[in-house]
N, C-alpha and C positions, 0 to 999 in steps of 0.2 A: 070496209075493214082496212083497206090501204090508207084511207083518209084519217081514220082513227089512229093508226100507227104513226103517221106523219105528225099529227097533232100532239101525240104523246112525246115524240122525239123533240118537237119544237118546245114544248113546255119543259122537258128535261134539260134542254139546252139553256133555257132561261135560268133554271136553278144552278146550272154549272157556271154561267156567267156571273150570277150573284156571288157564288163561292169565290170566283176569280177576283171579284171586286174586294172581297174580304182579304184575299191574299196580299194585296198591296198594303193594307192596314197592318197585317202581321209583319210585313217587311219593314215597316216603320218602327214597330214595337220591339222587334228582336234586335239585340245589340250587336250580334254577329253580322258582318257586312259582306255583301257581294259574292265573290267566288267561294268564300268560306261557307257562307250560308247555302249556296247552291250545292256544295259538296255534301253537307249534312242532309239537305233536302232530297237529293237524288239517291244517296246511300240508303236512307230510311225508307223512302218510297219504293225502292227496289226490293228491300226486305219485306215490306207489307205485301207487295204484289207476288213475290216468290212464295210466301206462306199461303196466300190465297190459291195460287195455281197448284201447289202441292196438295192442298186440302181437297181441291176439286178434281185432282188427278188428270189434269190436262197435259197433253204432250208438249214439251218445251222445244223440241228440235225443229229447226227450220232449214230450208235449203241454203247453202253458202251464199248464193247470189242475193237472196232476200236478207240475210244477215248483214251483208255489206251495205245494203241500202239503209237498213235500220241503224247501223253504226253511224252512217253519215247524218241521218236525221237526229240521232242522239246528240251529235256534236252541235247541230243547229239549235236544239232545245237548250243545251247548256249555255251557249252564247246568248241566246234570247233571254234567259233568266238572269245571267250575270249583268247584262246591260239594263235589264228591267230594275233590278235592285240598286244598281249604280245610279240610275236616273232618280230613284226615290231618295237616295242618300244625298245627292248633290242639289236636289230641288225639293219636291215634296210629293205626297200622294196625288194631289189634285192635278198638278202639272203633268206628272207621268201618265196618269190614266187618261187625261184629256188628249194626249198625243196618240193614244191607241185608236182614236177615231179615224186616223188617216189610213188604218189598215184596210178599210173597205175600198178605198181608192186604189191601193196597191193590189188588192185582190181582183178588182175589176179589170186591171190591166194584165196581170200575170195569169189568172185562171184560164182565159181563152188560149194562151200560149201552151199551158200545161195539158189541156184537154182537147186541143186542136179544134176549137169551135169558134164561130164568129163572135166578136165582141158585141155585146148587147148595149144599145145606146142608153137604156135606162139604168144599167148597172154603173156605167161611167157617170151618168148624171147624179145618181144617188151618192156615189163616192164623193163627187164635188160638193153636193149639199152637206154631206157629213163634215167635210173640211170647213165649210162655211159655219156650221154649228160649232165646230171646234174653236174657231177664232172668236166667235161670239162668247163662248164659255170663258175663255182665258184671254185677258188683255195682257199679253206676255211682256214681262220686263226683261231687259238684257241680262240681268244677273242670273236668269234661269236658262240661258242659252245652252250651257253644258248639259243640263238635265234634259232639255228638249231634244238635243241631238242624240244623246244616249237612248232616250225613249223611242225616237223615230227609227234608229238602227235596230233596236229590239223588236219593234213592230214589223219592220221589213223582214227580218229573219223569222219572226213568228208566222208571217204569211207564207213564207217558203216551206216551213215544215208542215204547216196545215195542208198545203197543196200536195206535198209528197205523201202525207198520211191519207189524204183523200183517195189516192191510188192504192196504197198498201192495204187499206182496210178491206178492199174488195177481194183480197187474196188470203188474208190471215186474220186470226182472232185478235180482237182489239187489246185484250189484256196481255197477251204474249208479245204483241208489237210493242206495247208500252214498256214491258219488262226489259226487252232488249235495248230500247232507246234510252231508258233511264240508266241502265248499267253502263252502256257505252258513254253516255254523258258524264257519269260519275268517274269513269276512267280518264276521260279527257281532262276534267277539272282536277283530278288527282295529279296528273302529269304536270299541269300548269302550276299547281300549288307547290309541288315538289321542287321544280326548277326555280320557283320564286322564293324558296326557303321558308314557306309558311308553316310547315309541319314541325312546330316547336311545342314544348309542354304547354305553353299558354294557349295554343290552338285548341287543345282538348279540355281546357278548363271552362266549362259552360255552366252558367248559373241555372238554378232550378227553374226559374221563370222562363228563361230562354229554352230550356229543354221542353217544357210544357207547350210553349208556342210552336217550337220546331216540330214536335210530334203532331200537333194539330195541322200545321202547314203541310207536312209530308204525307199524312194519312188522308184526311178529308179533302184538303185543297189541292193535293197533287195526285196520289195514287187513285183515289176515287174520281175526282173531277176530270183528270186528264184521260183516264181510260174511258169514262163515260162520254167525253167529247169526241174521242176517236170513234167510238161505237155509233154515235149519233150521225156520223158522216155516211153511214150505210144508207140513210134515208134522206139526208139533207145535203145540198151541194156545199162545197167549201166556201163559195161566195156568201151563201145564206148564213153559214156558220160565222164567217168573218164579219158580216154586217151586223148580226145579232150581238156579237161581242162588243159592239160599240155601246151597248148599254152598260158595259163594265165601268166606264167613268161615272155614269149616273149612280149605280149601286155603290161603287167604291167611295166616291166623294161624300155621299150621304152617310155611309158607315164611318168614314174618317171623321166627319164632323161630330158625330155622337160619341165616338170612342176616343179619338185623339184630342178633340176640343177646338178652341178658338182659332188655332193656327190653320185649320182647314175650313174656316167659315166661308160660306158661299155667297156670291153676289147675285144680283138680279139677272146679270148676263148668263150666269150658270143655268138658271131655270129656263131661260129662253133657248139657249143652245141645246140643253138636254132634251127639251120638248121637240126641237127640230130633229135631233137624233132619233128619239122614240118614234115620232111620226114617220120618219124615213124607213125605219125597221118594219113598222106595221104595213106601210105602203108596199114595200118590197114583197112581204108575205102575201098580200092581197093580189098583186100582179102575177106572181109566180103561180098561185093557186088557180087563177083564171086561165093562165096559159096552159097549165096541165089539164084543166077541164076541157079545153078545146082539142087537146091531142087525142 
């Protein structure tokens, strides 16, 4: 029974990662940029989650200490998304998503520190293999350096909030956690936009096409996918979650090619690199299952 639940969580995680790959495509298609897009995304996602929680009559109150932690994580999420969309805007979907492969290496180093356990040699090895796959996928040009650095920073911050959520989910409901984090992130972005003088009449003039895409982004790709990913952490380790998200470049770049077109066309090196990433993810799952079976 436990094995079936773990398998269900793992399959659900792959669906979530597929949705995240589509998120990058939406970021390219929506004309609103970076912090402004994150503001709309977090505002609407908070609204969707609040309606759901009110309908299900869940208690929203949390201890002040927990709220403070969630506020901090919400800040990390906002920063993560701002730099994610910034990377897409100054490079492209393929470059940005390929950089996310480095997240596994970051997780292999940081997770043992967070959970006070020994660093496993194969986790570090898999992280390094992922990086090798990354460099095979993208033969990086110097003109993309800004996008690469923005994406790498986004990935690092993403690993941090994944690790924090891995602890918080053991104590609180995933939907309520996400609600607090999104609302806190929305407030942080609001303060930033206010001081940056972005709240002008033009800021609120959004095209019909952008509204439709933002609604899709904030509901399916954010409210659902993020809550589900936090919930998945009840059964899967943050490292496994982070390593599996390395399929996001594979899903996202394929989607970008079919939706955006020739500008996202893939080379032979992409298929080689993505195959390395996929095999690494599968191998990680096999090794972890064998280790659990011995326990």
